[in-house]
N, C-alpha and C positions, 0 to 999 in steps of 0.2 A: 473427383479431382483428376483421376487417371485419364478420363476422356478429354478433359480440358488440355492436359499436357500433350496427349497424343495429337489432338487437333492442332495445337500450336506448332508442334514438330512438323506435321504434314503441311501446314500452311507455309512455314519457313522453307522447307524443301521445295514446295510447289511454286514458290515465287520465282525461282530461277528458270523454270521450264518455259514459261511464255517468252522470256528473254531469249532463251536458246532457240526457240521456234523462230522468233523475229530475226535473229542472226542467221539462221539457216536460210530463211527466205531472202534476206537482203544480200548475203554474201554468195549464195549459190555454191557454197564450198563445204567440204567435209573437214577442212583443216581444223585441228584441235578437237575433233570428235572421235569417238570410238563406238562402233556398232555393238561390240561386245558389252561395253559399259551400259549403253542404253538398254540392251536386252536384260542385263542384270537388274537394272532399275525397274523395268517392266515386270520381271519375275517377282521382285520384292513387293510391288504394288498388288500383284495377283495374290501373293501369299497373305498380304494384309487384308485384302478383300475376303479371301477364303477364311481367314482367321475370324473376322467379324461375323461372317455367316455361320461358321461351324460353332463358334462360341455363343451363338444366340445373342450377340451384342450389336444387333443392327440398330444404328442410330445415325445422327447427323454426320458423324465422322466417316461413315461409309461413303457419303456423298463426296467428301474431300478426297478419299482414296480413288474413287471412280473418276473425278475430275482430273486429278493428277495423272492417272493412268491414260486418260484420253489425250491430254496435252503431250505426254511423253511419247505416246503412239504416233501422234502427228509429227513430232520431232524425228522419230525413227523413220517414218515414211519419207520425210524430207531428206534425211540422211541417205536413204537408198536412192532417191531421185537424183540428188546431187552427186553421189558416187557414180551413178550411171552416166551422168553428163560429163563428169571428169574423165571417166574411162573412154567415152566416145571422143572427147577432145584429144586425149593422148593418142588414140588410134589415127586420128586425122592429122596429128602432128602440130596441134595448136598449142 
């Protein structure tokens, strides 16, 4: 039962990240985002993945951790790209 609850939690958290990626792509803005927050989430997923592996509890939940980690990584890369674009626009006075 613990695995079921863990997977539901991960799915619920994970649903928001594709939406965040979509907003990053369409807005081309970092407004409302925090790089430190995204890094903290990534570290949490790394810890979850490591915990599964270290605890010899490799099961389908690991796939959800990895999927979420990948989507959050994409969001972080978009954050960096958008921040760079915003800084370039500031320098040009746009």
